[in-house]
C-alpha positions in Angstrom: 0.1 -41.7 -10.3 2.4 -38.9 -11.4 -0.5 -37.8 -13.7 -2.9 -37.6 -11.1 -0.1 -35.5 -8.8 0.0 -33.0 -11.3 -3.4 -32.4 -11.7 -3.8 -32.5 -8.6 -1.7 -29.6 -7.6 -3.4 -27.3 -9.9 -5.8 -24.2 -8.3 -8.7 -25.6 -9.5 -8.9 -29.0 -8.1 -9.6 -32.2 -10.5 -12.0 -31.6 -13.2 -14.4 -33.8 -14.3 -17.8 -34.1 -16.5 -21.0 -35.8 -15.6 -24.1 -35.6 -17.3 -27.9 -34.2 -15.8 -30.9 -35.1 -18.0 -29.0 -35.1 -20.7 -27.3 -31.8 -20.3 -23.2 -31.6 -19.8 -22.0 -30.3 -16.9 -18.4 -29.8 -15.1 -17.2 -30.3 -11.6 -13.9 -30.3 -9.8 -12.8 -32.0 -5.8 -10.2 -32.1 -4.1 -9.4 -34.3 -1.4 -7.5 -34.3 1.8 -4.9 -36.3 3.5 -7.0 -37.4 5.7 -10.6 -38.5 5.8 -13.5 -36.0 6.7 -16.7 -37.0 7.8 -17.7 -33.2 6.6 -18.0 -32.7 2.7 -18.0 -29.2 1.4 -20.0 -28.2 -2.2 -19.2 -25.5 -3.4 -21.5 -22.6 -5.2 -20.6 -20.2 -7.2 -23.2 -16.9 -8.5 -24.4 -15.6 -11.7 -21.6 -15.0 -14.3 -19.5 -17.1 -12.4 -17.9 -20.6 -12.5 -16.4 -23.5 -10.7 -13.0 -21.8 -11.2 -14.7 -18.5 -9.0 -13.0 -21.0 -5.8 -9.5 -20.3 -6.6 -8.7 -19.5 -3.7 -10.5 -21.8 -2.0 -10.8 -25.0 -3.4 -7.6 -26.2 -2.1 -7.1 -24.5 1.0 -10.3 -26.0 2.2 -10.0 -29.4 0.6 -6.8 -29.8 2.4 -9.6 -30.2 5.5 -12.7 -31.5 4.1 -13.6 -33.2 0.9 -14.3 -30.6 -1.1 -16.4 -30.6 -4.8 -17.5 -27.0 -7.1 -19.9 -27.3 -9.7 -20.7 -25.8 -12.8 -24.6 -25.0 -12.7 -26.4 -25.0 -15.6 -26.4 -22.6 -18.2 -22.8 -21.2 -16.2 -19.8 -21.5 -16.9 -18.6 -24.5 -18.9 -21.8 -26.1 -18.3 -23.7 -26.6 -21.3 -25.9 -23.8 -22.0 -30.1 -25.4 -22.9 -33.0 -23.8 -23.6 -34.9 -24.2 -19.7 -36.5 -22.9 -17.1 -34.2 -21.8 -15.5 -35.6 -21.2 -11.5 -33.6 -21.5 -8.0 -35.5 -24.9 -7.8 -34.1 -26.3 -10.9 -30.6 -25.8 -9.9 -31.5 -26.9 -7.0 -32.6 -30.1 -8.6 -29.6 -30.1 -10.8 -27.3 -29.8 -6.9 -29.3 -32.3 -5.4 -28.9 -35.2 -8.3 -24.7 -34.5 -8.3 -24.8 -34.9 -4.7 -26.8 -38.2 -5.0 -24.0 -39.2 -7.6 -21.4 -38.5 -6.1 -21.9 -37.6 -2.8 -24.5 -38.9 -0.7 -23.5 -38.2 2.7 -24.5 -34.9 4.9 -22.9 -31.9 3.2 -21.4 -28.5 3.7 -23.7 -26.1 0.9 -20.8 -23.1 0.5 -22.9 -20.7 -2.0 -22.4 -16.8 -2.9 -24.7 -14.4 -4.5 -27.7 -17.0 -6.6 -25.2 -19.6 -5.3 -26.3 -18.4 -2.0 -29.7 -18.4 -2.4 -29.2 -22.5 -4.1 -27.7 -23.6 -1.2 -30.4 -22.5 0.8 -32.8 -24.3 -1.4 -31.1 -27.0 -1.7 -31.4 -27.4 2.7 -35.0 -26.0 2.3 -36.0 -28.5 -0.5 -33.7 -31.9 0.2 -33.0 -31.2 4.1 -31.4 -34.7 4.5 -28.6 -33.8 2.1 -27.4 -30.5 3.8 -25.5 -30.5 6.9 -25.2 -27.1 7.4 -25.0 -24.2 4.9 -22.5 -21.3 4.4 -24.0 -18.0 2.8 -21.7 -15.4 0.9 -24.0 -12.9 0.3 -27.6 -13.6 -0.3 -30.2 -12.4 -2.4 -33.8 -12.8 -1.7 -36.3 -12.7 -4.6 -39.3 -11.8 -2.4 -37.2 -8.7 -0.8 -37.8 -6.2 -4.1 -41.7 -7.4 -4.1 -42.3 -6.8 -1.0 -40.4 -3.1 -1.4 -42.8 -2.7 -4.8 -45.8 -0.3 -3.7 -48.9 -2.6 -4.8 -50.7 0.0 -6.8 -47.7 0.5 -9.2 -46.3 -2.6 -9.3 -48.6 -3.9 -12.7 -46.2 -0.7 -14.3 -43.4 -2.0 -12.8 -43.9 -5.4 -13.9 -44.8 -4.1 -17.6 -41.0 -2.0 -18.0 -39.4 -5.3 -17.0 -40.9 -7.6 -19.4 -40.0 -4.9 -21.9 -36.5 -4.3 -20.9 -35.9 -7.7 -20.2 -37.3 -8.6 -24.1 -34.9 -11.9 -25.2 -33.9 -9.8 -28.8 -32.5 -6.7 -26.4 -30.7 -9.2 -24.1 -29.1 -10.8 -26.8 -28.3 -7.6 -28.1 -26.9 -6.6 -24.6 -24.7 -10.1 -24.4 -22.9 -8.7 -27.1 -22.3 -5.5 -25.7 -21.4 -6.4 -22.0 -18.6 -9.6 -22.8 -16.6 -7.0 -23.3 -13.3 -7.4 -21.6 -13.0 -3.7 -20.3 -17.1 -3.9 -19.4 -16.3 -7.1 -17.6 -13.5 -5.8 -16.1 -16.0 -2.9 -14.9 -18.3 -4.9 -14.1 -16.2 -6.8 -11.8 -15.0 -4.0 -10.0 -17.8 -3.1 -9.0 -18.2 -6.6 -7.2 -15.0 -5.8 -5.4 -13.7 -3.6 -3.1 -10.4 -3.5 -3.9 -10.3 -3.6 -7.3 -6.5 -4.7 -8.1 -8.8 -8.2 -7.2 -10.1 -8.3 -10.6 -6.7 -9.8 -12.5 -6.2 -11.4 -16.0 -7.2 -14.8 -14.4 -10.4 -13.3 -13.1 -11.7 -12.0 -16.6 -10.5 -15.5 -18.0 -12.7 -17.3 -15.6 -15.9 -14.4 -16.5 -15.3 -14.0 -19.9 -14.7 -17.4 -21.3 -18.3 -19.3 -20.7 -19.4 -16.1 -22.1 -18.1 -18.0 -25.8 -19.8 -20.8 -25.4 -22.5 -22.1 -27.7 -25.3 -20.2 -26.8 -24.0 -18.5 -24.1 -26.4 -15.5 -25.6 -29.7 -17.7 -25.3 -28.8 -19.1 -22.0 -27.7 -15.4 -20.4 -31.2 -13.5 -21.8 -32.8 -16.5 -20.3 -31.4 -16.6 -16.7 -31.8 -12.9 -16.6 -35.4 -13.0 -17.2 -36.0 -16.1 -14.9 -34.4 -13.4 -12.1 -36.4 -10.6 -12.5 -40.0 -13.0 -12.0 -41.4 -13.2 -8.4 -41.5 -17.5 -9.5 -37.3 -17.6 -9.3 -36.9 -18.9 -6.0 -38.5 -19.4 -2.3 -37.8 -16.1 0.0 -34.8 -16.8 2.1 -37.0 -15.6 5.0 -39.2 -18.9 5.0 -36.5 -21.0 3.9 -34.5 -19.5 6.8 -36.9 -20.0 9.2 -37.3 -23.7 8.3 -34.1 -24.9 8.3 -33.0 -26.0 11.8 -29.1 -27.1 10.3 -26.3 -24.4 11.1 -25.9 -21.2 9.2 -23.3 -19.2 8.4 -23.9 -15.9 6.5 -20.7 -13.8 5.6 -21.3 -10.3 4.3 -18.6 -7.7 2.8 -19.5 -4.6 4.3 -18.6 -3.0 1.0 -21.4 -5.2 -1.4 -22.9 -3.0 -4.2 -25.0 -5.7 -6.1 -26.5 -6.8 -2.3 -27.3 -4.2 0.6 -26.0 -5.1 3.7 -28.4 -4.5 5.7 -30.5 -7.7 4.8 -28.1 -9.6 6.5 -29.6 -8.0 9.7 -32.7 -9.0 8.3 -31.7 -12.4 7.9 -30.1 -12.9 11.3 -33.5 -11.9 13.0 -35.4 -14.5 11.0 -33.2 -16.9 12.3 -31.6 -16.7 15.7 -29.1 -19.2 15.2 -27.5 -17.9 12.0 -24.2 -16.5 13.2 -23.3 -13.3 11.1 -19.6 -12.6 10.1 -19.3 -9.0 8.6 -16.3 -7.9 6.5 -15.3 -4.1 6.1 -12.7 -4.3 3.0 -14.6 -7.0 1.3 -17.3 -6.2 -1.6 -19.7 -8.9 -3.2 -17.2 -12.1 -3.2 -15.8 -12.2 0.1 -14.2 -15.7 -1.3 -12.0 -14.5 -4.0 -10.9 -10.9 -2.6 -10.5 -12.0 1.2 -9.3 -16.3 0.9 -7.7 -16.2 3.7 -10.0 -14.5 6.4 -12.5 -16.8 4.6 -11.4 -20.2 4.6 -10.7 -19.4 8.2 -14.1 -18.4 9.1 -15.9 -21.0 7.3 -13.3 -24.4 9.2 -13.2 -22.2 12.6 -17.7 -22.3 12.1 -17.6 -25.9 10.8 -15.2 -26.7 14.1 -17.3 -25.3 16.5 -20.7 -24.4 15.6 -22.0 -27.5 13.3 -23.6 -30.3 14.4 -22.2 -33.4 15.0 -23.0 -35.8 11.9 -22.6 -40.0 11.9 -19.7 -41.1 10.5 -20.4 -42.8 7.4 -18.9 -46.1 6.3 -19.9 -45.4 2.6 -17.1 -44.9 0.2 -17.5 -41.1 -1.6 -17.4 -42.2 -5.5 -15.6 -39.9 -8.0 
């Protein structure tokens, strides 16, 4: 019991390995002292891991059973050859939910993780009691912005610059600490948030076996229109409560998209954070945690209690 208590005090929660389709992944969890009807599942973005929720797991887990999962090819998960896509990752998340949670869950994602959370609610509606998105990319927006006449030329250029040999060389160039630090500082409005712990979180997976191969495959996948269903289409079809949090200083995905998404779904609640960038959960965790908890208490549809025990 003493050992368990010591592990539970760790900011990343209790970490365990989990296997899906023969591939190893990792997850963590935090249990509240009082049972709750609403588990939370946290999904990180590209280049990150479950440990990017370092300031959220305990704060949210004090109120709700809270899980975080490393997506295949990223974090501490295995880096297999796979047809990476939003649907593949959604299938991984759904299998994890079936095996370890098994009741309607609040899906919370950042960036690509937000798109995967939305995809899960769209593909597997029985698993989602609500969705929280922190900056939301849309694979279809890029195609809408490119004039049809020059689309073949743009696609040819993209294929050239996303060749595996070129991406592998790029991977070894950009995984250096100084480069990763500069890249991370672009994602944050406040560069002082890019501390030694964050650099370790971002750099450690880059030295895993086959990390270079997975990097190239994921970058290639993300440039294809087939990477995922349009966020606008999914938003129109999802009846569950939705919360969209967007840093107004996001340099990676234009904050203006938030207004477009709000127009698509009338009941989507939008919160803009003036002093945050692409990763508001890590840059302004106190504010984001409070926003999520207040939204849960006031806006999430009532879910019937389940008698089943949550498994670990």
